[in-house]
N, C-alpha and C positions, 0 to 999 in steps of 0.2 A: 693753359691747361691745367686744371687743379688736380692734385693727385693724394689721395687719402690711402688708408691701409685696406679698404675692402671694394673700393669702386674708382673707376675713372669717370670725371665729369669733362666733358668737351665744351667748350663756352657755349655753344647753342645748344647743347643736348640731343643726342641721336638715339638715346635708348640702348646703347651698346655697353655691356658689362662683362668684362672678361672673366673667364674661369680660372680657378686658382692657379693651374699651371701656365695660363696666358699671363696673368698679372705678375708673375716672376719677371717676365720679360719686360713688361712696362715698369716695373721698379727698376730693373737694370738701367733702362734708359733713361729713368729719372735721377740715375745716379751718375749719368755720363756715358753709359757706353754707346759707342758710335758705329761699332761693326758686330751686328746681332745675326746669329746663325741658328735658324729652328729647324732641325731634323725631327719631324713629328709624323706619325701614321696616318693613313686616310681617316678621314672623318673627324680630326682634330680641330678643324677649324684655322688652318694655316692662313688661308686668303682673308677670311672675315677679320681675324685679328689684325693683320698687316695693314689691310685696306684703312680700318679705323685708326690704326697708330699713324699712318701717313697723313690721313684728314686732321688728326690732332696735332701734329707737328706743323702741318701747313698755316695753323692759327697762331703758332709760336713764333715764326720767322718767315718773312714774306720772301718768297722767291719760288722757284719751279720743283715740283715734286712728281718723280716718275715711278709708274708701276709697270715693272716690265716683264713680259712672259716670253717663252721660247719662241713665238710667232705672234706677229700682230693679230692674225684670225684668231688665234687661242685667246688672247688678250680680250678681244671683243666678246667672243662666245662666254668665256667664264665670268667676265667682270663687268664690262661695259653692258652688256645685255644680260646679264646673269642675275640669279637669286640666291639668297641663303636658305636654310633648312627651313625655315618659317615662311618662305614664299616672299619677303621682302627684297626688292631689287636692290643691289650693291649700290648703285648710285644715289638710293633714297637716304643713306646713312648721310648724305649732304643734304640738308634742309633747301628747299627751292628759293627761300629768303635770302642765302649766303651765296646764291649763283649768279654772277653777273651774265655770264654766256656759256653756251655749251656748243662744242662743234663735234657733231658726230663723225663725221669724216676723219678728222684728225684725233679723235677720242681724247679731247682737250676740255677742261673745266676751267673756267676763271672765277676765283672766288671775290666776294665783295671786299676782303682786305687786300686784295691784289697778288695773293698767291695763285699759281697755275698748277693743276693736277694733269698729267698726262699718263694715258693708258697706251702701252706701246708693245712690240716685241724686237728682241734682240736681232732678228734678220732685219730690221729698220733701224737699228741703233747707231751705226756708223754714219746713217744720212741724217737723223733726226737729234740725236743726243750729244755727239762730239762736237766740242766747241763752244757747248752752253755751259751754264754755270749752276748746274742743278744743286740743291740743298740736300734732297733725299731720294734715295733709291730703293724699290723693292725689287727683287729678282725671284719671282715665283717659278717653281719647279725648276730651280738651278741646275740641278743634276741631269736635265733634259735640254738645257741650252747652251749655246756655243759659249765656253769659259771666255773667249775674247772680248767678250761685253764687259767682264769686270776689269779686264785690263785696260779698256777705254775709261772707265768711269773712277776707277781707282784714284787716279791724280787729281781728278776734280773735287771729290770730298776729303782727299787728304790736305788739300790746299785751303778749302774754304770752311772747313769745321763741320762739314755736313756728315751724313751718315748713310749707312747701306744696310739693308734687312736681306737675308737670304733665308728662303723658304722651300723646303723640298721633302721628298720621302727618296730613299736610296735608289740608285739604279746601277748597281754594280760597283766596283771599286774604281770609278772613273775620277773626273775633277771635283765631283760633290765630296767624295771620300776624301781626298788631298785637301780640300778646303777644311773640312771638319777638323783634321788631324792638324792642320795649321793654326786654326782658331782655337784649338782647345790647348794648344801650347802657348800660344801667345796670352789666352786669357789667365794663365797662372801667374803672370806678373804685369800685366796691363789691363787695368779696369776698363779702357775702352773697347775690349772685345768680350763678347758674352756668348756663350754656346748653351743650348736647351737640346739635348739629345734624349728623345722620350721614346718608349715602346706604348702599346696599346695596355699593357698590364701596368705600367708607370701610372698612366693615366686613370685607369680604372681603380685604382686605389681610393682615389677623393672623388672621381667622377663615373661611379659604376654604371650611370644611365647612358653613358656615351658607348661603352663597350661591354655590354652583358655578356656573361660567359656563353649564353646560348646562342648569342649573334656570333662570337669568335669561333666556336665549335662550327657553326652552320657555314661561315665564309670559309673555313679551312676545307671542310668537306667539297664546299662547291669548287673551289680552286683546283683541289685535287681531281675531282671528276672532270674537269675542264681540260686538265694537263696530264691525261693517262696515269694518275696516280701520283703524279709530282706536286708536293704541296709547297715547294720551296718559294713560290711567289707569295705565299700566305705570310712568310716570316720576313721578305722584304717589304710589303706593303704594310702590314700591321706590327710588326716587331722591329722594324727599321734596321734590317739586317744587311751589311753591306757585302757579305761574303755570296749572295745568290748571283750566279751567272745570268747575264741578259741572255735569255734562250735565243731571242732572234739577231742578237749581235754576230757577225759573220766571222770575225776573228776572236770571239770571247774566249774560248777554249785555249787557243794558241797564244793570247797575250798574258791569260792567267798563268800559264806554265811559264813563260818567258820571265815573268816577275817572280815566280816561286823559286827559279834556277838562277835569280840574281844575274839576269842577262839584260836587265833594264837598270842602269847604273850610269854615274859618271866613267867613261870609258878612258883608260890610259893608252897611252902608245899612239895616239893620232897624229898623223905626219900630214904635209900638204901634198907629198907627191902621190901620183896615182889614184886620183879620186875620179868617182864616177857621179855625174849628176842626172838625175831623170825628172822629167816635168809632165804635170797635166796643165794643159794651156787652156785658161779660159778667158774669153773676150768679154762676155757680159757679167761673168760671175768671178770665180777664185782661180787664181794662178798658184801654183804649189810645186817647188823644186825640192828634191831629197838628195842628199850627198851621201856615198857609201865609199867604202875602202873595204879590201879583203885582206884580212891578216889571218895568218895561223890556222886557215880552214873555216873561217867565221867571216859573216858578212857582217860589218859595222854600218850602221845607220848612224852616221857622225853628227849631221846638221841638216836643217832644212831652212826654207824661205818660203812664206806665204802672203799673199796680197790680194785685196779685192781689186778688180779691174787692172788698171795699168796697160802697157804695150810693150812690144817686144825689146824696145830700146832700153827703157827702164829695167825690165827684167833681166836682160842680159848684163848690163851695168852692176845689178844688185848681185848677180850669181858671182861677177868677176870680183867684187868687192869682198867677198868671203875669203879671199886669198888663197885657195887651193889652187894646185896644179892640176887641171882637169884633163885626164887622159881621154874620157868619152863624154859626151854630152848627148843624152839619150833622148829622143821626141816619141810620141805616140804616132800611129800611122798616119793620123789626118794631118800633121803638120806640114807634109809636102803641099797639101791642096789649101789648107785654111790660109786666107790671106788677109793683110792689112792693107787696103787700097788695092793695088796691083801686084804687090810681092807677097811672097809666101813667107810664113813664119821663120821656116828652116833659113831661108836668104837672108832676112833682116837678122837673125841672130849672128850669122856669118859676119855680116857687116859691122856689128856694134861689139862682138866679143873682141878683147885686146889680141893683138895678132901672135903676142909672146906666149899666149897658153897653147897654141900649137896643138888644139884637141882635135879629135876626130868627131864627126858628126854622124850619129846613127840614128835609123828611123826603124821602130819596131813594126813588124809586119801586121796586119789586120788579123784577127782572130774572129772565129764564127761566133762563139758565145763567149760573154764575159765571164762566164764560171770556169771555163777552160785556164783563163788567167788567174782566177782566183785561186784554183786549185795548185798551180805552181807557186803561189806564194806560200800557201799552207804546206806544201811539200818542204818548202826551204825555209820556214819559220825555225826549226831545230837549229839552224846555222846562224840566225839573227841575233844581233846584239844591238840595243838602242841606247843612245846617249842620253842620259836625264836630264843634263844641264841644257844641252841645245835642243832637244827634241820633245819636251813634255807637251807642247802644243800638239805635236804628232801622235803622241800616245794617247792624249785625251780624244783626239777626233777619231782615232782607229776604234777606240772602244765604244763609239757611237755609230760606227758603220754597221748598218743593220738590214736585214730583208724589209722589202716594201710590204706596208699594212694594207690588206684588202677589206675595206669597210663593208662591203655588202657581205661576204662571207665570214668576218670577224676573225680572219687568220692570216699569218704573215706567208707570203708567196716566195717564190723562188728569185725573184730579181731584186737586186740591192736598191735601196730608197736613194734618190736622186737628191740629196740635200748637202750640206756644207761638209759632212765627214767624207762624201764620195769622192771629192777633189783629192784629198789627202791619200785616200786609199788608191786611187788612179795611179797617182805619182808612185806610190810604193809599188803598186803591179808592175808599171812600166820598168822600174828599175830593177825589180828581183826577176822578170822575164829576160831583161838583157843579160844579167850576171849569170842566171841558171845556163842559159845558152852559150854565153861565150867563156864563162871561167867555172863552169860546174866541175871540171876536173879538179879545181884547186881547192874546193870544199873537201870537208871530211868523207872519205870513200864510203862508210857505211850509210845507207839512208836510215833515218830514224824516225820510227814510228811510236806512237803512245797510245797505250789501251786505254779503257775506262778508268783504271787506277792510276793513271799518269806515270807508268812506269816505263823504261826505255825497252824496247823491242826491236831486234833486228829482223826484218822480214823480207825473204829474197823476192816473194812475189810481188811485193810493194816496191822493191827496188827495180824489178824488171818492169813494170808498170811505169815508173817514173822515168827510166831511161827511154821507153818508146815513146812516151809523152814529149820527153825533150828534143828527141828526133824528128818527130811530126812538127814541131814548132821551132826548129832550127833558125835562127834569125839570117835573112838574106841582106847582107849588108851592102847598100849601094854606094 
């Protein structure tokens, strides 16, 4: 790849010329930046720019190059079958003469020089990318994807001298915000890191045709009308503002208050005794276990464990290996009936847990609607503290736990979305339900309610409702 001051020439020439703000990223890559973050507004050409950089890099060093989306379906829609603003298919940026073969099922292109370009989703990453030795990775819409994907890939590119590019628009202060802060700090002293965080106004200074003032005014008005006068989404999408809460996030407000009150931090005073572990049991998807202790009227979420697939024997041994003295092991209601072969999950855990733990097995009763359990979690959030060191993955996933989107109406419904974050939220719900019922008397006596200004309010009527709800959901321990 030949780099000059004003243009980028890919060896076979494909017509792509980066804009000036995009060009700065190409320059950084040319200087040796390996970990690149682009937090840009909508319409800034994030994917077109990153796609052409991946193509160019594939001609410099033979190897595998991965373009990753939150899901494989999204990758197919946006890139594999997608077009740029001029109507040119993304795939046509690779001339047909340079393509040896193209596998539409696997979204894989084999190049004439031997390199392979793969379009995928992080929902498939553990099945398709782990164990490979990819040279370059693009994580498109990183703020919407499972951050575990980068944890899988990081060791690969760190060892083989490869690179990773992250492109996204903010989605609240989730893992995208954390990565931006981390990369900005590392970029101060390490040229291998590069960050480009731009707003529509930043780009319009040199490229006014992309964001005319009339367009921005119209878009802000349109968003406000669609959201009952709330234009905060405009500042997220076009001014890359991370302070905008994700409106459909189920625990969004509670998590923001938790962080504002410094209850998401490295917790001190954690001991091994009197620990409670609660689980969401997945056979074909995710298993999540969360560990709690009650100290000084607070619920401490001290640790967690998550794994795709697995079996009760492995899960029981992993939980025991944490080293906590488990007082209670809490299962969801269906654990008494869910079987591996002819044996229930509860029975298998009894079999494989070390006998010295002397834990009591608890099974939460079934509730009529999931929102009853969610309300109990929200009621007890003021008592919750989360360990930042052990539970950062949990925090990231809870921020992504949101209501299900209805494509036909274009609105978010009442039911939670059943995706990766739901398994983490389900484990939290099982733990909080059990603690509220069994140990509610140990929590702070005043029920804490927050008004719109996020100030503490003691509300007798809310306290009464809360106590009534607990009484109706009192656990029946078998």
